[in-house]
FITIMI-130101 format. One record per residue: x, y, z of N, C-alpha, C, O in turn. Coordinates in pm, whole numbers, padded with zeros to 5 digits, always signed. Layout:
BEGIN
XYZXYZXYZXYZ/...
***
This chain:
BEGIN
+04788+01402-01772+04685+01440-01809+04526+01404-01774+04436+01453-01706/+04551+01249-01892+04447+01194-01943+04440+01074-01822+04326+01034-01797/+04537+01021-01754+04531+00969-01627+04465+01021-01502+04424+00963-01402/+04468+01150-01537+04372+01197-01379+04260+01199-01393+04175+01167-01309/+04239+01242-01519+04047+01274-01561+03988+01096-01536+03895+01054-01468/+04069+01038-01606+04035+00883-01612+03984+00914-01429+03881+00943-01369/+04085+00894-01406+04051+00862-01180+03991+00913-01219+03918+00866-01306/+03976+01108-01161+03908+01148-01141+03688+01052-01186+03609+01041-01092/+03673+01033-01245+03561+01013-01357+03564+00874-01255+03466+00853-01184/+03677+00785-01253+03689+00665-01130+03627+00716-00997+03545+00665-00920/+03676+00804-00995+03632+00811-00805+03464+00822-00783+03387+00764-00707/+03438+00957-00919+03314+01008-00901+03209+00885-00922+03122+00866-00837/+03220+00808-01032+03154+00689-01049+03077+00607-00928+02958+00606-00897/+03209+00527-00863+03275+00552-00764+03181+00556-00638+03124+00470-00570/+03192+00701-00635+03105+00768-00507+02926+00734-00521+02877+00675-00424/+02862+00760-00602+02806+00756-00699+02747+00582-00693+02626+00562-00682/+02822+00493-00701+02766+00355-00664+02715+00316-00528+02625+00248-00479/+02841+00410-00481+02855+00361-00290+02706+00464-00259+02658+00400-00165/+02640+00546-00275+02588+00609-00243+02386+00520-00278+02282+00498-00217/+02465+00499-00457+02332+00428-00442+02294+00301-00371+02183+00268-00328/+02426+00225-00365+02445+00084-00282+02329+00137-00118+02229+00090-00064/+02408+00244-00096+02306+00338+00101+02182+00357+00057+02086+00328+00128/+02170+00402-00049+02059+00408-00002+01925+00365-00092+01835+00438-00134/+01945+00222-00105+01925+00122-00127+01840+00099-00073+01852+00098+00050/+01673+00060-00148+01576-00026-00011+01504+00117+00066+01384+00126+00088/+01573+00188+00090+01506+00344+00211+01501+00479+00152+01533+00593+00187/+01433+00411+00022+01398+00554-00027+01230+00560-00046+01169+00455-00070/+01165+00678-00035+01051+00690+00013+00944+00711-00148+00985+00754-00255/+00817+00669-00119+00648+00732-00202+00665+00885-00206+00777+00924-00170/+00588+00967-00236+00564+01088-00215+00432+01069-00161+00422+00947-00147/+00382+01094-00143+00218+01139-00035+00119+01139-00200+00051+01036-00203/+00103+01200-00290+00027+01175-00383+00069+01041-00406-00029+00971-00379/+00159+00971-00441+00261+00872-00492+00152+00724-00430+00089+00631-00479/+00179+00774-00312+00125+00709-00159-00016+00649-00147-00062+00544-00103/-00073+00775-00214-00274+00784-00184-00304+00697-00291-00371+00595-00280/-00226+00762-00446-00274+00641-00589-00283+00535-00511-00386+00499-00454/-00131+00457-00500-00123+00344-00474-00251+00270-00352-00313+00164-00361/-00255+00359-00261-00375+00324-00166-00535+00313-00254-00613+00219-00274/-00535+00417-00281-00681+00385-00352-00681+00261-00456-00772+00179-00467/-00529+00263-00552-00587+00155-00650-00559-00014-00584-00626-00112-00617/-00453-00016-00495-00513-00179-00404-00636-00206-00338-00712-00303-00332/-00633-00074-00284-00840-00077-00195-00928-00124-00289-00989-00230-00284/-00931-00050-00365-01047-00029-00468-01050-00199-00484-01126-00286-00441/-00887-00202-00599-00914-00367-00637-00979-00475-00531-01079-00538-00565/-00926-00493-00415-00917-00529-00296-01115-00532-00259-01162-00634-00209/-01181-00444-00283-01316-00383-00257-01391-00471-00387-01502-00523-00377/-01323-00475-00484-01428-00529-00596-01432-00658-00589-01513-00739-00632/-01280-00676-00496-01284-00883-00519-01364-00918-00440-01449-01003-00465/-01348-00846-00305-01445-00894-00163-01605-00896-00172-01694-00971-00132/-01597-00775-00247-01741-00757-00236-01895-00851-00264-02000-00838-00202/-01860-00961-00392-01976-00983-00341-01981-01090-00230-02094-01137-00217/-01910-01130-00167-01889-01199-00059-01960-01150+00043-02054-01209+00097/-01902-00995+00084-01962-00942+00167-02130-00881+00137-02159-00814+00236/-02208-00882+00071-02322-00875+00009-02386-01043+00076-02484-01067+00146/-02309-01109+00034-02414-01256+00058-02368-01210+00149-02435-01114+00188/-02274-01231+00212-02310-01240+00430-02377-01166+00500-02389-01198+00618/-02443-01041+00450-02491-00893+00532-02623-00961+00467-02679-01021+00558/-02683-00972+00369-02789-01038+00312-02830-01175+00394-02948-01202+00416/-02752-01235+00424-02802-01410+00489-02769-01328+00653-02756-01417+00737/-02759-01238+00693-02729-01205+00839-02788-01102+00904-02792-01093+01027/-02836-01019+00822-03002-00893+00813-03117-00983+00767-03201-00962+00855/-03147-01033+00719-03273-01155+00628-03355-01219+00690-03324-01338+00683/-03458-01201+00756-03515-01260+00887-03545-01381+00789-03562-01388+00667/-03542-01515+00941-03588-01651+00885-03680-01674+00808-03791-01621+00810/-03631-01777+00714-03807-01773+00616-03728-01773+00481-03731-01859+00393/-03660-01664+00484-03549-01628+00359-03517-01682+00247-03448-01784+00251/-03571-01611+00081-03385-01747+00042-03252-01661+00122-03250-01748+00209/-03199-01615+00143-03093-01582+00213-03103-01731+00330-03007-01714+00405/-03130-01780+00347-03062-01922+00426-02945-01948+00413-02888-01923+00519/-02858-01995+00316-02768-02065+00252-02705-01999+00162-02765-01907+00106/-02564-02033+00125-02523-01908+00063-02524-01981-00081-02542-01889-00160/-02515-02085-00142-02614-02068-00237-02732-02005-00259-02753-01925-00350/-02834-02050-00150-02993-01967-00216-02966-01845-00168-03062-01768-00160/-02842-01801-00127-02829-01572-00178-02795-01610-00243-02885-01662-00309/-02705-01625-00284-02573-01624-00459-02738-01642-00567-02793-01558-00638/-02776-01785-00535-02911-01807-00656-02993-01681-00658-03026-01617-00758/-03018-01658-00550-03188-01574-00568-03113-01394-00614-03183-01323-00686/-02973-01341-00563-02925-01229-00600-02909-01213-00758-02963-01112-00803/-02854-01282-00835-02792-01344-00939-02976-01319-00993-03007-01222-01062/-03038-01382-00966-03188-01420-01052-03259-01212-01030-03308-01137-01114/-03237-01197-00923-03309-01082-00856-03242-00908-00897-03292-00796-00916/-03102-00969-00894-03028-00837-00987-02963-00807-01040-02921-00694-01066/-02925-00952-01087-02800-00929-01230-02667-00978-01087-02678-01037-00979/-02527-00904-01176-02454-00934-01182-02398-00782-01052-02319-00788-00958/-02476-00670-01103-02498-00558-01036-02562-00593-00848-02556-00509-00758/-02594-00674-00838-02598-00727-00710-02578-00721-00621-02613-00668-00516/-02469-00822-00690-02312-00824-00605-02222-00728-00549-02118-00747-00487/-02305-00571-00598-02176-00496-00535-02223-00385-00537-02157-00282-00522/-02334-00390-00554-02429-00278-00454-02406-00227-00223-02432-00276-00113/-02353-00122-00275-02274-00059-00147-02171+00013-00219-02147+00134-00227/-02089-00135-00295-01936-00075-00276-01885+00083-00297-01775+00113-00250/-01969+00190-00373-01917+00322-00371-01909+00374-00291-01810+00444-00269/-02025+00361-00198-02013+00352-00066-01949+00366+00065-01940+00468+00135/-01885+00190+00098-01818+00165+00110-01677+00194+00147-01606+00190+00247/-01663+00243-00052-01511+00309-00110-01525+00447-00042-01423+00469+00024/-01608+00541-00035-01580+00634+00034-01584+00662+00128-01569+00780+00161/-01609+00556+00223-01611+00529+00397-01428+00508+00426-01355+00552+00515/-01404+00433+00324-01286+00377+00360-01198+00435+00340-01117+00458+00430/-01179+00492+00177-01051+00510+00163-00972+00649+00269-00856+00676+00299/-01108+00712+00299-00966+00860+00344-00864+00728+00482-00744+00708+00501/-00993+00668+00549-00854+00651+00624-00766+00517+00605-00690+00458+00681/-00801+00496+00484-00647+00414+00456-00573+00423+00384-00492+00339+00343/-00600+00600+00338-00520+00619+00280-00409+00716+00435-00288+00705+00450/-00494+00790+00514-00396+00842+00583-00311+00733+00682-00205+00758+00740/-00395+00591+00686-00279+00488+00734-00193+00483+00634-00130+00384+00671/-00149+00511+00548-00065+00458+00398+00062+00587+00396+00181+00612+00374/-00036+00629+00428+00056+00815+00372+00157+00805+00568+00278+00814+00552/+00124+00793+00689+00150+00804+00780+00247+00709+00741+00358+00745+00704/+00205+00558+00747+00331+00409+00795+00427+00502+00689+00544+00517+00726/+00387+00566+00559+00545+00582+00495+00638+00682+00614+00757+00680+00645/+00557+00739+00645+00661+00897+00633+00727+00832+00811+00847+00827+00837/+00606+00787+00919+00725+00719+01027+00790+00630+00974+00823+00557+01067/+00860+00561+00814+00892+00475+00840+01057+00555+00747+01176+00524+00746/+00978+00664+00683+01086+00736+00658+01154+00749+00753+01267+00702+00741/+01124+00808+00873+01179+00880+00991+01274+00775+01061+01383+00819+01099/+01261+00710+01072+01264+00550+01150+01387+00530+01049+01505+00540+01085/+01354+00506+00945+01536+00530+00907+01593+00582+00858+01647+00521+00765/+01620+00693+00869+01636+00809+00849+01721+00839+00960+01823+00908+00943/+01684+00789+01083+01766+00806+01205+01794+00672+01238+01761+00614+01341/+01860+00625+01138+01895+00481+01179+02018+00539+01112+02128+00563+01161/+01976+00555+00992+02152+00569+00900+02261+00698+00953+02378+00731+00936/+02130+00748+01034+02201+00929+01128+02317+00834+01182+02439+00845+01170/+02238+00734+01248+02285+00683+01424+02444+00580+01337+02549+00573+01400/+02433+00507+01189+02517+00429+01174+02660+00571+01137+02779+00539+01146/+02628+00684+01107+02695+00725+00991+02769+00776+01128+02892+00774+01125/+02708+00820+01241+02817+00888+01357+02846+00816+01408+02909+00861+01503/+02840+00620+01414+02913+00558+01493+03017+00544+01360+03024+00427+01398/+03090+00549+01261+03090+00533+01170+03218+00638+01182+03337+00624+01155/+03130+00763+01241+03303+00901+01205+03324+00897+01330+03432+00953+01347/+03259+00841+01487+03338+00800+01598+03450+00674+01589+03554+00674+01656/+03415+00578+01504+03542+00511+01478+03605+00578+01442+03687+00622+01522/+03610+00629+01304+03716+00693+01240+03839+00749+01359+03957+00716+01370/+03775+00823+01420+03825+00918+01508+03919+00908+01631+03980+00988+01701/+03905+00773+01627+03967+00653+01724+04073+00695+01701+04172+00641+01750/
***
């Protein structure tokens, strides 16, 4: 009886191992987690690139003869007039504008990816069943 119990435990653990191996890499993130990751990554990216965008916009939209003629002059002018905060003007507005679209993109991507992977597993399982029946 001890051997039977041990054999039952071994087969159960083997099934769990196979299931983990089969599902490995095919999990999906729940929608709130996907959205939180999207918000975090997009916010970090925008904080990192905001100074470049501010300098670019100032150089593009300010007329000739201003202090914003070169990158270095633009950086110097923004720093002297507005300090560090000057490099982040408009960041909040841009986040509000871009985050909903970014979240939608990633949630849809995750759901479509999940659907495709599930359909592939279903096709693989169906092929395996047909092969066994032959």
